[in-house]
Biotite code that builds the C-alpha atoms (Angstrom):
import biotite.structure as struc

atoms = struc.array([
    struc.Atom([-3.011, -29.852, -30.127], chain_id="A", res_id=1, res_name="MET", atom_name="CA", element="C"),
    struc.Atom([-5.916, -28.842, -27.930], chain_id="A", res_id=2, res_name="HIS", atom_name="CA", element="C"),
    struc.Atom([-3.819, -29.166, -24.779], chain_id="A", res_id=3, res_name="ALA", atom_name="CA", element="C"),
    struc.Atom([-1.127, -26.819, -26.150], chain_id="A", res_id=4, res_name="LYS", atom_name="CA", element="C"),
    struc.Atom([-3.683, -24.131, -27.005], chain_id="A", res_id=5, res_name="LYS", atom_name="CA", element="C"),
    struc.Atom([-5.302, -24.478, -23.596], chain_id="A", res_id=6, res_name="LEU", atom_name="CA", element="C"),
    struc.Atom([-1.892, -24.241, -21.905], chain_id="A", res_id=7, res_name="ASP", atom_name="CA", element="C"),
    struc.Atom([-0.972, -21.089, -23.842], chain_id="A", res_id=8, res_name="LYS", atom_name="CA", element="C"),
    struc.Atom([-4.346, -19.538, -23.017], chain_id="A", res_id=9, res_name="LEU", atom_name="CA", element="C"),
    struc.Atom([-3.988, -20.316, -19.323], chain_id="A", res_id=10, res_name="ALA", atom_name="CA", element="C"),
    struc.Atom([-0.466, -18.921, -19.316], chain_id="A", res_id=11, res_name="THR", atom_name="CA", element="C"),
    struc.Atom([-1.641, -15.726, -20.996], chain_id="A", res_id=12, res_name="ALA", atom_name="CA", element="C"),
    struc.Atom([-4.461, -15.326, -18.489], chain_id="A", res_id=13, res_name="VAL", atom_name="CA", element="C"),
    struc.Atom([-2.123, -15.827, -15.527], chain_id="A", res_id=14, res_name="LEU", atom_name="CA", element="C"),
    struc.Atom([0.417, -13.367, -16.974], chain_id="A", res_id=15, res_name="TYR", atom_name="CA", element="C"),
    struc.Atom([-2.349, -10.809, -17.471], chain_id="A", res_id=16, res_name="THR", atom_name="CA", element="C"),
    struc.Atom([-3.518, -11.211, -13.875], chain_id="A", res_id=17, res_name="ILE", atom_name="CA", element="C"),
    struc.Atom([0.091, -10.873, -12.675], chain_id="A", res_id=18, res_name="MET", atom_name="CA", element="C"),
    struc.Atom([0.651, -7.713, -14.720], chain_id="A", res_id=19, res_name="ARG", atom_name="CA", element="C"),
    struc.Atom([-2.537, -6.135, -13.395], chain_id="A", res_id=20, res_name="CYS", atom_name="CA", element="C"),
    struc.Atom([-1.537, -6.989, -9.840], chain_id="A", res_id=21, res_name="HIS", atom_name="CA", element="C"),
    struc.Atom([1.942, -5.514, -10.318], chain_id="A", res_id=22, res_name="ARG", atom_name="CA", element="C"),
    struc.Atom([0.426, -2.397, -11.859], chain_id="A", res_id=23, res_name="GLY", atom_name="CA", element="C"),
    struc.Atom([-1.866, -1.894, -8.882], chain_id="A", res_id=24, res_name="HIS", atom_name="CA", element="C"),
    struc.Atom([1.005, -2.372, -6.454], chain_id="A", res_id=25, res_name="LEU", atom_name="CA", element="C"),
    struc.Atom([3.207, 0.056, -8.360], chain_id="A", res_id=26, res_name="ALA", atom_name="CA", element="C"),
    struc.Atom([0.464, 2.682, -8.483], chain_id="A", res_id=27, res_name="SER", atom_name="CA", element="C"),
    struc.Atom([-0.200, 2.377, -4.747], chain_id="A", res_id=28, res_name="PHE", atom_name="CA", element="C"),
    struc.Atom([3.510, 2.673, -4.019], chain_id="A", res_id=29, res_name="ASP", atom_name="CA", element="C"),
    struc.Atom([3.869, 5.741, -6.201], chain_id="A", res_id=30, res_name="SER", atom_name="CA", element="C"),
    struc.Atom([0.801, 7.372, -4.649], chain_id="A", res_id=31, res_name="LEU", atom_name="CA", element="C"),
    struc.Atom([2.177, 6.712, -1.175], chain_id="A", res_id=32, res_name="TYR", atom_name="CA", element="C"),
    struc.Atom([5.544, 8.177, -2.096], chain_id="A", res_id=33, res_name="LEU", atom_name="CA", element="C"),
    struc.Atom([3.911, 11.131, -3.781], chain_id="A", res_id=34, res_name="GLY", atom_name="CA", element="C"),
    struc.Atom([1.794, 11.918, -0.753], chain_id="A", res_id=35, res_name="GLU", atom_name="CA", element="C"),
    struc.Atom([4.234, 11.272, 2.078], chain_id="A", res_id=36, res_name="ARG", atom_name="CA", element="C"),
    struc.Atom([7.699, 11.968, 0.734], chain_id="A", res_id=37, res_name="VAL", atom_name="CA", element="C"),
    struc.Atom([7.215, 14.838, -1.684], chain_id="A", res_id=38, res_name="THR", atom_name="CA", element="C"),
    struc.Atom([6.057, 17.284, 0.974], chain_id="A", res_id=39, res_name="ALA", atom_name="CA", element="C"),
    struc.Atom([9.098, 16.620, 3.140], chain_id="A", res_id=40, res_name="HIS", atom_name="CA", element="C"),
    struc.Atom([11.441, 16.731, 0.182], chain_id="A", res_id=41, res_name="LEU", atom_name="CA", element="C"),
    struc.Atom([10.112, 20.061, -1.060], chain_id="A", res_id=42, res_name="LEU", atom_name="CA", element="C"),
    struc.Atom([10.471, 21.616, 2.381], chain_id="A", res_id=43, res_name="VAL", atom_name="CA", element="C"),
    struc.Atom([14.063, 20.383, 2.561], chain_id="A", res_id=44, res_name="PHE", atom_name="CA", element="C"),
    struc.Atom([14.890, 21.733, -0.894], chain_id="A", res_id=45, res_name="LEU", atom_name="CA", element="C"),
    struc.Atom([13.269, 25.095, -0.246], chain_id="A", res_id=46, res_name="ASP", atom_name="CA", element="C"),
    struc.Atom([14.902, 25.926, 3.100], chain_id="A", res_id=47, res_name="TRP", atom_name="CA", element="C"),
    struc.Atom([17.804, 28.327, 3.113], chain_id="A", res_id=48, res_name="LYS", atom_name="CA", element="C"),
    struc.Atom([21.068, 26.471, 3.084], chain_id="A", res_id=49, res_name="SER", atom_name="CA", element="C"),
    struc.Atom([23.241, 26.635, 6.144], chain_id="A", res_id=50, res_name="SER", atom_name="CA", element="C"),
    struc.Atom([26.673, 25.055, 6.424], chain_id="A", res_id=51, res_name="SER", atom_name="CA", element="C"),
    struc.Atom([27.147, 25.853, 10.104], chain_id="A", res_id=52, res_name="TYR", atom_name="CA", element="C"),
    struc.Atom([23.765, 24.760, 11.488], chain_id="A", res_id=53, res_name="GLN", atom_name="CA", element="C"),
    struc.Atom([21.987, 21.439, 11.418], chain_id="A", res_id=54, res_name="ALA", atom_name="CA", element="C"),
    struc.Atom([18.842, 21.139, 9.321], chain_id="A", res_id=55, res_name="GLY", atom_name="CA", element="C"),
    struc.Atom([19.717, 23.541, 6.532], chain_id="A", res_id=56, res_name="GLY", atom_name="CA", element="C"),
    struc.Atom([18.371, 23.007, 3.039], chain_id="A", res_id=57, res_name="GLY", atom_name="CA", element="C"),
    struc.Atom([20.347, 22.558, -0.150], chain_id="A", res_id=58, res_name="ILE", atom_name="CA", element="C"),
    struc.Atom([18.723, 25.212, -2.355], chain_id="A", res_id=59, res_name="ARG", atom_name="CA", element="C"),
    struc.Atom([21.898, 27.187, -3.142], chain_id="A", res_id=60, res_name="ILE", atom_name="CA", element="C"),
    struc.Atom([24.005, 24.065, -3.660], chain_id="A", res_id=61, res_name="GLN", atom_name="CA", element="C"),
    struc.Atom([21.483, 22.698, -6.158], chain_id="A", res_id=62, res_name="LEU", atom_name="CA", element="C"),
    struc.Atom([21.370, 26.011, -7.997], chain_id="A", res_id=63, res_name="TYR", atom_name="CA", element="C"),
    struc.Atom([25.162, 26.123, -8.197], chain_id="A", res_id=64, res_name="ASN", atom_name="CA", element="C"),
    struc.Atom([25.321, 22.539, -9.404], chain_id="A", res_id=65, res_name="SER", atom_name="CA", element="C"),
    struc.Atom([22.845, 23.122, -12.231], chain_id="A", res_id=66, res_name="PHE", atom_name="CA", element="C"),
    struc.Atom([24.456, 26.466, -13.078], chain_id="A", res_id=67, res_name="PHE", atom_name="CA", element="C"),
    struc.Atom([27.881, 24.872, -13.429], chain_id="A", res_id=68, res_name="LEU", atom_name="CA", element="C"),
    struc.Atom([26.429, 21.935, -15.344], chain_id="A", res_id=69, res_name="PHE", atom_name="CA", element="C"),
    struc.Atom([24.810, 24.315, -17.833], chain_id="A", res_id=70, res_name="GLY", atom_name="CA", element="C"),
    struc.Atom([28.028, 26.246, -18.391], chain_id="A", res_id=71, res_name="HIS", atom_name="CA", element="C"),
    struc.Atom([30.054, 23.061, -18.681], chain_id="A", res_id=72, res_name="TYR", atom_name="CA", element="C"),
    struc.Atom([27.568, 21.645, -21.182], chain_id="A", res_id=73, res_name="LEU", atom_name="CA", element="C"),
    struc.Atom([27.659, 24.879, -23.189], chain_id="A", res_id=74, res_name="ASN", atom_name="CA", element="C"),
    struc.Atom([31.459, 24.766, -23.267], chain_id="A", res_id=75, res_name="TYR", atom_name="CA", element="C"),
    struc.Atom([31.556, 21.108, -24.265], chain_id="A", res_id=76, res_name="LEU", atom_name="CA", element="C"),
    struc.Atom([29.008, 21.529, -27.064], chain_id="A", res_id=77, res_name="CYS", atom_name="CA", element="C"),
    struc.Atom([30.964, 24.431, -28.523], chain_id="A", res_id=78, res_name="ALA", atom_name="CA", element="C"),
    struc.Atom([34.204, 22.466, -28.200], chain_id="A", res_id=79, res_name="PHE", atom_name="CA", element="C"),
    struc.Atom([32.760, 19.339, -29.836], chain_id="A", res_id=80, res_name="ILE", atom_name="CA", element="C"),
    struc.Atom([31.064, 21.174, -32.705], chain_id="A", res_id=81, res_name="TYR", atom_name="CA", element="C"),
    struc.Atom([34.141, 23.266, -33.308], chain_id="A", res_id=82, res_name="GLY", atom_name="CA", element="C"),
    struc.Atom([36.343, 20.186, -33.229], chain_id="A", res_id=83, res_name="GLY", atom_name="CA", element="C"),
    struc.Atom([34.652, 18.281, -36.007], chain_id="A", res_id=84, res_name="TRP", atom_name="CA", element="C"),
    struc.Atom([34.156, 21.321, -38.260], chain_id="A", res_id=85, res_name="ARG", atom_name="CA", element="C"),
    struc.Atom([37.849, 21.951, -38.687], chain_id="A", res_id=86, res_name="ILE", atom_name="CA", element="C"),
    struc.Atom([38.657, 22.193, -42.413], chain_id="A", res_id=87, res_name="PRO", atom_name="CA", element="C"),
    struc.Atom([41.024, 19.515, -43.644], chain_id="A", res_id=88, res_name="ARG", atom_name="CA", element="C"),
])
């Protein structure tokens, strides 16, 4: 019985060490991505879009995508709510 308790304790300790190590690695990765990638991504998103030149941003395309998504979602919600409230 003592060996089983000792084995479970050792396993728990090793799992705790592994989780802490993974947490540190994940935090370092996210900090690196936050520092290095976000600046480049924001510049790319904020540039004026240009379909005939290289290096243009995608600001207008993103706006149009979210605009259409919002209208489509509005239409679908009205259609769904109206569909199940039909009197029978």
